[in-house]
C-alpha positions as CSV (number, residue, x, y, z in Angstrom):
1,M,39.6,-15.6,43.2
2,R,41.5,-18.0,41.0
3,H,44.3,-20.3,42.1
4,P,46.9,-22.1,39.9
5,G,45.4,-25.4,41.0
6,D,42.1,-24.5,39.3
7,I,43.6,-24.9,35.8
8,T,44.5,-28.4,34.7
9,A,45.9,-28.8,31.2
10,P,44.1,-31.7,29.3
11,V,46.2,-34.5,28.0
12,Y,46.1,-34.8,24.3
13,G,48.0,-37.1,21.9
14,A,48.9,-34.2,19.6
15,A,52.1,-32.2,19.7
16,V,52.4,-29.6,22.5
17,T,53.0,-26.0,21.6
18,S,55.5,-24.1,23.8
19,I,54.7,-20.4,24.1
20,M,56.7,-17.5,25.6
21,L,54.7,-14.5,26.6
22,A,56.6,-11.3,27.6
23,S,54.9,-8.2,29.0
24,T,57.0,-5.0,28.9
25,A,55.1,-3.4,31.8
26,S,54.0,-4.5,35.3
27,N,51.3,-2.0,36.4
28,I,48.5,-4.6,37.0
29,G,46.3,-3.0,34.3
30,G,44.7,-4.0,31.1
31,M,47.7,-5.3,29.3
32,E,48.7,-7.5,32.3
33,R,45.2,-8.9,32.4
34,V,45.3,-9.8,28.7
35,V,48.7,-11.5,29.0
36,C,47.4,-13.5,32.0
37,G,44.2,-14.4,30.1
38,L,46.2,-15.7,27.2
39,A,48.5,-17.6,29.5
40,R,45.6,-19.1,31.4
41,G,43.6,-20.1,28.3
42,L,46.5,-21.5,26.2
43,S,47.7,-23.5,29.2
44,A,44.2,-24.9,29.8
45,A,44.1,-26.0,26.2
46,G,47.3,-28.0,26.6
47,A,50.1,-25.6,25.6
48,E,53.3,-25.2,27.7
49,V,53.3,-21.4,28.5
50,R,55.9,-19.3,30.3
51,T,55.0,-15.8,31.2
52,F,57.6,-13.1,31.9
53,F,57.4,-9.6,33.3
54,P,60.0,-6.9,34.0
55,E,62.1,-6.8,37.2
56,D,61.0,-3.6,39.0
57,D,59.6,-2.3,42.4
58,N,56.2,-3.7,41.6
59,A,57.4,-7.2,40.6
60,D,56.5,-9.0,43.9
61,E,53.0,-7.5,44.0
62,L,52.5,-8.3,40.4
63,R,53.6,-11.9,40.8
64,R,51.1,-12.4,43.7
65,W,48.4,-10.9,41.6
66,C,49.2,-13.2,38.6
67,L,49.0,-16.3,40.9
68,D,45.5,-15.1,41.9
69,Q,44.7,-15.1,38.1
70,G,46.0,-18.7,37.9
71,V,49.3,-17.8,36.2
72,D,52.7,-18.7,37.7
73,A,54.5,-15.6,36.1
74,E,58.2,-15.2,36.2
75,I,60.1,-12.0,36.8
76,H,63.3,-11.7,34.7
77,P,65.9,-8.9,34.2
78,A,66.2,-9.6,30.5
79,V,62.5,-8.5,30.0
80,L,62.6,-4.7,30.2
81,D,59.9,-2.2,30.7
82,A,59.1,-0.5,27.4
83,A,60.2,2.9,28.8
84,A,63.5,1.6,30.1
85,P,66.7,2.2,28.1
86,H,67.3,-0.5,25.4
87,S,70.6,-1.3,23.9
88,P,72.6,-4.0,22.1
89,G,73.3,-5.4,25.6
90,S,69.6,-5.7,26.4
91,A,69.1,-7.4,23.1
92,R,71.7,-10.0,23.9
93,A,70.2,-10.6,27.3
94,L,66.8,-11.2,25.8
95,R,68.3,-13.4,23.1
96,Q,69.8,-15.6,25.8
97,L,66.5,-15.9,27.7
98,V,64.7,-17.0,24.6
99,R,67.4,-19.5,23.9
100,D,67.0,-20.9,27.4
101,V,63.3,-21.1,27.3
102,D,63.4,-22.4,23.7
103,P,59.7,-21.8,22.9
104,D,57.9,-22.6,19.6
105,I,56.7,-19.0,19.4
106,V,57.3,-15.7,21.3
107,N,54.6,-13.1,21.9
108,L,55.9,-9.7,23.0
109,H,53.4,-7.2,24.5
110,Y,53.6,-3.4,24.5
111,G,51.3,-1.1,26.3
112,D,51.8,1.9,24.2
113,N,51.8,2.4,20.4
114,F,55.4,1.3,19.7
115,L,57.6,-1.8,20.0
116,S,61.2,-2.0,20.8
117,L,63.5,-2.8,17.9
118,W,66.2,-4.0,20.3
119,D,63.7,-6.5,21.8
120,V,62.7,-7.7,18.4
121,L,66.4,-8.1,17.2
122,G,67.2,-9.9,20.5
123,T,64.3,-12.4,20.1
124,R,65.0,-12.9,16.4
125,G,68.7,-13.5,17.3
126,A,67.6,-16.6,19.2
127,G,66.4,-18.3,16.1
128,L,65.1,-17.0,12.8
129,R,62.7,-20.0,12.3
130,R,60.8,-19.3,15.5
131,P,57.8,-17.0,14.9
132,V,57.6,-13.8,16.8
133,V,54.4,-11.8,17.3
134,A,54.3,-8.3,18.8
135,S,51.1,-7.2,20.4
136,I,50.4,-3.4,20.6
137,H,47.8,-2.4,23.1
138,H,47.3,1.4,22.9
139,P,46.5,3.8,19.9
140,T,48.5,6.7,21.3
141,E,48.7,9.4,18.6
142,W,52.2,10.2,17.2
143,T,53.8,13.5,17.9
144,G,56.8,15.3,16.4
145,E,58.9,14.1,19.4
146,S,58.0,10.5,18.6
147,R,59.6,10.4,15.2
148,R,62.3,8.0,16.3
149,K,59.7,5.6,17.9
150,R,57.8,5.7,14.7
151,L,60.8,4.6,12.7
152,M,61.8,1.9,15.2
153,T,58.2,0.6,15.3
154,A,58.1,0.4,11.5
155,L,61.4,-1.4,11.3
156,G,60.5,-3.7,14.1
157,A,57.2,-4.6,12.5
158,R,59.1,-5.8,9.5
159,V,61.4,-8.0,11.6
160,V,58.5,-9.8,13.5
161,N,56.2,-12.2,11.8
162,Q,53.0,-10.4,12.7
163,V,51.7,-7.4,14.9
164,T,48.4,-7.8,16.7
165,T,46.2,-5.0,17.9
166,F,43.0,-5.0,19.9
167,A,41.2,-2.3,18.0
168,G,41.0,-0.7,14.6
169,A,42.2,2.5,16.1
170,T,45.6,1.0,17.0
171,R,45.9,-0.5,13.5
172,T,45.4,3.1,12.1
173,V,48.1,4.4,14.4
174,L,50.5,1.7,13.3
175,R,49.8,2.3,9.7
176,E,50.6,6.0,10.1
177,A,54.0,4.8,11.4
178,G,54.6,2.9,8.2
179,V,53.7,-0.6,9.4
180,P,52.5,-2.6,6.3
181,P,48.8,-3.4,6.5
182,G,49.5,-7.1,5.9
183,R,51.6,-7.3,9.0
184,I,48.7,-6.2,11.3
185,T,46.0,-8.5,12.7
186,V,43.2,-7.2,14.9
187,I,42.1,-9.5,17.6
188,P,39.6,-8.0,20.1
189,C,40.4,-8.3,23.8
190,G,38.4,-10.9,25.7
191,V,37.3,-11.2,29.3
192,D,36.9,-14.4,31.2
193,V,33.1,-15.2,31.5
194,P,32.4,-15.5,35.3
195,T,31.6,-19.2,36.2
196,T,30.1,-18.0,39.5
197,R,28.8,-14.5,40.1
198,I,28.2,-12.8,43.4
199,D,24.5,-11.7,43.7
200,R,23.5,-8.1,44.0
201,D,22.4,-8.3,47.6
202,S,25.6,-10.0,48.7
203,A,27.7,-7.6,46.8
204,R,26.0,-4.6,48.3
205,R,26.4,-6.1,51.8
206,A,30.2,-6.6,51.2
207,L,30.5,-2.9,50.2
208,A,28.2,-1.7,53.0
209,I,25.6,-0.2,50.5
210,D,21.9,-0.1,51.1
211,D,19.7,-2.2,48.7
212,D,17.5,0.7,47.5
213,V,20.2,3.2,46.6
214,F,21.3,3.9,43.0
215,V,25.0,3.0,42.4
216,V,27.4,4.3,39.8
217,G,30.6,2.3,39.8
218,T,34.0,2.9,38.3
219,L,37.2,0.8,38.4
220,A,40.6,1.8,37.2
221,R,44.2,2.4,38.0
222,L,43.8,5.8,39.4
223,V,46.0,7.9,37.1
224,E,45.0,11.2,35.6
225,Y,44.2,10.0,32.1
226,K,41.4,7.7,33.5
227,G,39.3,10.8,34.0
228,V,37.7,9.9,37.4
229,D,38.1,13.6,38.3
230,K,35.6,14.5,35.5
231,L,33.2,11.7,36.7
232,I,33.2,13.3,40.2
233,D,32.6,16.7,38.6
234,A,29.7,15.4,36.6
235,M,28.0,13.7,39.6
236,D,28.1,16.9,41.6
237,C,24.6,18.0,40.8
238,E,21.1,17.9,42.4
239,P,19.6,15.2,40.1
240,L,22.3,12.8,41.2
241,A,22.5,13.7,44.9
242,D,20.9,10.5,46.0
243,T,23.4,8.4,44.0
244,I,26.5,6.7,45.4
245,L,29.7,6.6,43.5
246,V,31.9,3.6,44.2
247,V,35.5,4.0,43.1
248,G,37.6,0.8,42.9
249,G,41.3,0.8,42.4
250,T,44.4,2.6,43.6
251,G,47.0,4.9,42.1
252,P,48.9,8.2,42.4
253,V,45.9,10.5,42.1
254,L,43.8,8.8,44.8
255,P,44.4,11.4,47.5
256,Q,43.4,14.3,45.0
257,L,40.2,12.3,44.1
258,E,39.3,11.8,47.7
259,D,39.8,15.5,48.5
260,Q,37.7,16.5,45.4
261,A,34.9,14.2,46.3
262,A,34.9,15.3,50.0
263,S,34.7,19.0,48.9
264,A,31.8,18.3,46.3
265,E,28.3,19.4,47.4
266,H,26.3,16.5,46.0
267,V,28.8,13.6,45.8
268,D,28.7,10.6,48.0
269,A,31.8,8.7,47.0
270,R,33.1,5.4,48.5
271,F,36.7,4.6,47.7
272,V,37.2,0.9,48.1
273,G,40.7,0.4,46.9
274,R,41.9,-2.8,45.1
275,L,39.3,-5.5,45.4
276,E,40.1,-9.1,45.7
277,D,36.9,-9.9,43.7
278,V,36.1,-7.0,41.3
279,G,32.9,-8.9,40.5
280,A,31.5,-7.5,43.8
281,L,31.8,-4.0,42.4
282,F,30.1,-4.8,39.1
283,A,27.3,-6.8,40.8
284,A,26.6,-3.9,43.2
285,C,26.3,-1.4,40.3
286,D,23.4,-0.1,38.5
287,L,25.6,1.7,36.0
288,F,29.4,1.8,35.2
289,A,31.2,4.9,34.1
290,L,34.7,5.6,33.2
291,P,35.5,8.7,31.1
292,S,39.0,7.9,30.1
293,R,41.1,10.2,28.1
294,L,43.1,7.3,26.7
295,E,42.2,3.6,26.2
296,G,43.5,1.0,24.0
297,F,40.3,-1.0,24.1
298,G,38.7,-0.9,27.5
299,L,38.5,-4.3,29.1
300,V,36.8,-2.9,32.2
301,Y,33.6,-2.0,30.2
302,V,33.4,-5.6,29.0
303,E,33.8,-6.8,32.6
304,A,30.9,-4.7,33.7
305,A,28.9,-6.0,30.7
306,M,29.5,-9.5,31.9
307,Y,27.3,-8.6,34.9
308,G,24.6,-7.0,32.8
309,V,25.7,-3.5,33.6
310,P,25.8,-0.8,30.8
311,S,28.6,1.7,30.6
312,I,29.2,5.3,30.0
313,A,32.5,5.7,28.2
314,T,34.5,8.1,26.2
315,D,35.0,7.8,22.4
316,V,38.8,7.4,22.5
317,G,41.1,4.8,21.2
318,G,39.3,1.5,20.7
319,V,36.6,2.1,23.2
320,S,33.9,2.3,20.6
321,E,34.7,-1.4,19.8
322,A,34.1,-2.3,23.5
323,V,31.0,-0.1,24.0
324,R,28.5,0.5,21.2
325,D,26.8,3.9,21.6
326,G,23.1,3.4,22.0
327,E,23.3,-0.3,22.0
328,T,25.3,-1.4,25.0
329,G,26.0,2.0,26.6
330,R,26.7,5.6,25.9
331,L,29.7,7.2,24.3
332,I,30.7,10.8,25.0
333,R,33.6,13.1,24.1
334,P,36.5,13.1,26.6
335,D,36.5,15.9,29.2
336,D,32.9,16.8,28.3
337,V,31.4,17.1,31.9
338,A,28.0,18.4,30.6
339,A,27.6,15.4,28.2
340,L,28.7,13.0,30.9
341,R,26.3,14.5,33.4
342,S,23.5,14.3,30.9
343,A,24.2,10.6,30.2
344,L,24.4,9.8,33.9
345,V,21.0,11.6,34.7
346,E,19.4,9.8,31.6
347,L,20.4,6.3,32.7
348,R,19.7,7.1,36.3
349,T,16.1,8.0,35.5
350,D,15.2,5.7,32.6
351,D,15.1,2.2,34.0
352,E,13.8,0.6,30.8
353,L,16.6,2.0,28.7
354,R,19.3,1.1,31.3
355,A,17.9,-2.5,31.4
356,R,17.9,-2.8,27.7
357,L,21.4,-1.6,27.3
358,G,22.6,-3.9,30.0
359,R,21.0,-7.0,28.5
360,A,22.6,-6.2,25.1
361,A,25.9,-5.5,26.7
362,E,25.9,-8.8,28.5
363,H,24.9,-10.7,25.3
364,R,27.6,-9.2,23.3
365,A,30.3,-9.7,26.0
366,V,29.5,-13.4,26.5
367,N,29.2,-14.2,22.9
368,E,31.8,-12.0,21.2
369,L,34.2,-10.5,23.7
370,D,35.0,-13.5,25.9
371,E,38.5,-14.7,26.8
372,A,38.0,-18.0,25.0
373,T,37.4,-16.4,21.7
374,M,40.5,-14.1,22.1
375,V,42.7,-17.2,23.0
376,R,41.4,-19.3,20.1
377,R,42.2,-16.4,17.6
378,Y,45.7,-16.1,19.0
379,A,46.2,-19.9,18.6
380,E,44.9,-19.7,15.1
381,L,47.4,-16.9,14.3
382,F,50.2,-18.9,15.8
383,A,49.2,-21.9,13.7
384,A,49.0,-19.8,10.5
385,L,52.7,-18.6,11.3
386,G,53.8,-22.2,11.5
387,A,54.4,-22.6,15.2
388,A,55.0,-26.2,16.1
389,G,51.8,-27.9,17.4
390,A,49.8,-24.7,17.1
391,A,47.4,-26.0,14.6
392,D,46.4,-28.8,16.9
393,L,46.1,-26.3,19.8
394,A,43.8,-24.1,17.6
395,R,41.6,-27.1,16.7
396,R,41.2,-28.1,20.3
397,L,40.3,-24.6,21.3
398,F,37.7,-24.4,18.5
399,R,36.3,-27.8,19.5
400,D,36.0,-26.7,23.1
401,R,34.2,-23.5,21.9
402,A,31.8,-25.2,19.5
403,P,28.3,-25.8,20.8
404,E,27.2,-29.4,21.5
405,P,25.2,-31.0,18.7
406,S,21.5,-31.0,19.3
């Protein structure tokens, strides 16, 4: 577990960049983890960062979770959930908040494929010289009903300085909405490299799992589109009867999943809820599987890779940029139970293949998909947009990342 006291910003003689991060959701999911990762990394490099989330029923739980991540987040009524009604009044409220915070740069985060034009206008109204970056997390396909959102997104993208995405799939969706290619920068998600890792034996003891059993793990906010129901279906077969499925996370479909697993003939499922240390789940696993129907990138596959665990994932959204088929894991079509079962059995029985995929997954995660790289690329973007002090911030992050001379 992280604590705010674990992070100490170094003292530098250069100018300090002040950054405002605003998340338009508070579900304790992938977007919130990215926002906290940015706040943590930028703060550690010497920036002054204030992080805001919407005011809703989940706000207190979210704030406690952020503190565990080392981020003292703020809940503010001017930061609205993306799905909430927006208006000129909400734009004025956000404008006033930005004026009060007075940051050098504002970074707005949206969990779906669109951004709020009212948010952008409100932020811009607080000062035209202040760069504004909008980060879009998911490549949800456009439908006929989303025509207005497409238009608002295209207009909003022309008002902000830059739009960032985490995968090429999201860039494609934004271009379909009419966002100019030059306004889009792809910065892959990054996961914090564990400085200490729980060992396999300790992790299994914590989860009350025997040492010699094969474990498939999954971790998600338990909602329908995560596809955990298909994972349970796929594991209900004789070749996997001696395998344990460990399900981490909570959510609205948890009761249905528990009933489904209980009625399955060959499934031994352990539902462990929200874990204080998710590393225990990854360390206890032989294989990770999450057959999502929708993902913007798939941070959880990278988290598993940090522990040398290969993943079975679905080829949706930007997942193919988190899991490379045949190199760091297996990719299948969404809702294809037969293909999922085949991949599970293959990696259950082929120890050499599973180990090779796991080693490659860990190497790529540590060297290409780490949080420090993501933070540095954001700092470089902020510097390119002219945010005060951001060039010094980017140089410090690059220096900290560079290897020591031999």
